[in-house]
N, C-alpha and C positions, 0 to 999 in steps of 0.2 A: 503565589506563584499565579501568572498570567494564563489564566484560559485562554486558549487558540481554538477549540473546538469545543461546541457545547449541544447536544441532539436532546429535545423533549419530547418524549412521549411519541416516536416516530413509528407509523405504522406503514406497512404494504402489503397492497392485496394485488393479485395477478387473478382475471378474470373477474367473472362475475355470477349471482344467480347461484345455484349449485353447485357451480365449475370453481368456483374464487377460493385461492388458494393464499392465506395469510401467513407472505412471510416476514415481517415481523408484528409483532403483537405492542407495541407501547413501551421502545426501547428509551432509557436515557441515558446519558453518557456526560461527563464532563470531563475534558483532557486539558492539562496545561502545558502549555511551549515549552518543547525539548523532550517531552515525553515519548518514551520507547513502547506503543502499546502493543501485544500480541492477544489477538483473538485465536480463543478455541472454539473445538464442540464439534460433536461427528455432523456428517455429510447433511447438506439439506435442510441445517438448523438454522440459515439465513446471514451467514457469515459474509458472504459474498453481496448477499444483494446490500447488506448493513455498510459495509464499503464504498459500494457504490452510493448509495444514498450520502452519503457522509461527504463526499467527493464531489458530490451535484453529477455524476455521471446518469443518474436515473432522479425521479423526483417522489417523494412520499407520497402515500396517499392519503395522512395526515401528520402532524407533527411540526417540527422547525426543527432547520442547523443552519447554525452561527459560524462561521470562520473569521476570526479577528475583529469579531463585534457587527458582522454583514449578514443578514438574512439568505443564503445563498438560495433556498428555497424556491425566492419568491425574484429569483433572478430570472432577467429574460436570457435565452440560447448565446445573445453576444456577447453580454455580460458575463457570463460562465467559461465562454473561452477567454475572454480577457483573465479571467482569474486563475484560470487554468496555464494560462503560458505564463504566468509571472510568480503563483502564488503556492501551488499544486504539481505533485508529480506520482504518476499514476504508473504502478507496474501491473500489467492485464496477467489474467492466469493461463488466458491464451497466447500473449506475448504481443499480438498485433502490429508485429513490426511492418513496415512499408517494403513489398516485397522485390518494386523494381531500386530500390535503395538499396546500398550494401550496410554493413553493419555500422561502418563509421559514418557513412553518410545519416542514416538514422538516428544515431546521438549528436551528431553534426545539426540535424534539422532542428530540433529544439533550442538548441543552441544561438543560431541563426534566428528565431523566430521571436527571441529574446533578446537580439538586438545586437547580440555579438559580432567581431566582425569574421570573417573566412579563415583567416589566419589562425585565430584566436581558437576560435571554435573546433577547428582541427585537433591543434594542440591539447584542448580540455576534452575532447573525446577521446585523443589517442590514450592521454594519462588516465583516463575512466576505463579505458577496456583493458589497460594493463595491470591496474588497480585488479581487477577481477580474473586476468589469465588467461583473457583473449584478444591482446591486442595485435596478435598474427592474423587475425580473421577478419581486420578490419575492411579488407577489401571486400570479401567474401559478399555473396549474396546470403539473406537470411534462410532461403531453400533448401542451402549448402550448406547450413549449420547444422550441427544436433539439436536437441533439446535443451540443454544443458547451455549450451552456448546460447543460443538465443534467448534462454532465460535472462544468461548475465548480462547481454546487450538491452534488453529489456530494462532490468534494474538502472545500467547505464544510465539510457535514456530519461526515467524517471527522477533521477538525482542529479542530471546533467548541470541544470539551472540553480541549482541549493534552492529548493523554494520550501516556504515554511512548511508542508504539510506535506509527508509522502505516504503514500496507500500502497502496501502492496499484499497481493495475493498469489501466497503460495510460492514466498520468495524462492525457497531452497528444495522447490517439489521435485526436481529432475536432476540433483545435485547429489555428487560422491561427498564424502568428509572432507578431500582438504577445496571442491570449490567450496561448501558449506560454510568452512573456516574462512573463507575468503571475504565472501557475501557478510558474514557476521561482523568480520571487520572493517568492511566498508558501513555497513548501515551504524557500527558505534562510533567510526567519525563522525558522520552525518549527525548524530546525535549529539556528540560532543559538540557539535558546531551549534548547535540548540534549533536545529533541523526536529520537527517532531514527526515521529513513525508510528503510524498505524498498519498493523501487520496479520492478514490472517493466515493461520498454519495449522497444521500437523505435527508440525515436527517439536518435540522436547528440548532440544537448542537452541534452536531460537525462543522458545518461551522463557529459557532461561537468560537468555541475555536482556528480555524484555526489562521493563520497571513494574511493568503490570502486567497479569493475566486475565483476560476478561473474556470468560465461561458462558456459552450460548447454546441454546436448545428451546427445541421446536417455537424459535422466533422470540426467545424472550433471552435476557441475562440474566440468569441464574448464579452468577458469582463473578466478582471481585476480588484480584488476592494482589496486594502488593509483593514484589520477587524478596524484599527478606524475610516474610514467611510463611514463602511458598518452599515444597516439598514436593516432587515426583514420587509418587507412590507406586500401581502395579499398573498403568497404563497412562501414555501419554494424553491430555485432556482431564484428568484426575486429581484435583488439586484439594490442599486442605491450608488451612491459614484464615486469613482477613476476610471478612463478610460485609 
């Protein structure tokens, strides 16, 4: 299978001197096109930092990130912006919805920026929101949505352009079981279309839907297990299987 994303010996250090904090300490990953990867581990282990660096939202202190054969850690800000519009979707843990736009307009905006006409963008946005059970909120401002509703709008925005790679930070963190099933169903559809999914999660249901579970601790990848050999044990994030 073709590698869509490769990370080589990534480090990320915040601060300097005695106050320096090493968030990543030599992480290497190869992810093939169409993979659904779940990244798990305790809070503060570097999961969110890793996907920020992999997506080009943050620069590594050292190491390389390649997406579709292109070194993104060397790209200029304008080059990264073009890449994000066309190739990468990102769902932030804090949602980052534009407060002056409605839920539907937040999703339509990314479609319009990628060249879709207004009518098509509106139709596509409405269909996505309907799949996630929030079509009735399409004209509502983000500040009037619940946390779970904002989360689903943010996911719709992340996948709207059918990007090659979708990054999601805790996509089911505020959702009940029904909404979680809706999100997982949409993620599986994206994967079946050939999109690559890289998801940070504490949710065993999300991990069970993935092709591979990557476990992190203290800024390091300590385990990688293929779904076929993975079994949950006494707690989320405890896995046995291929290493």
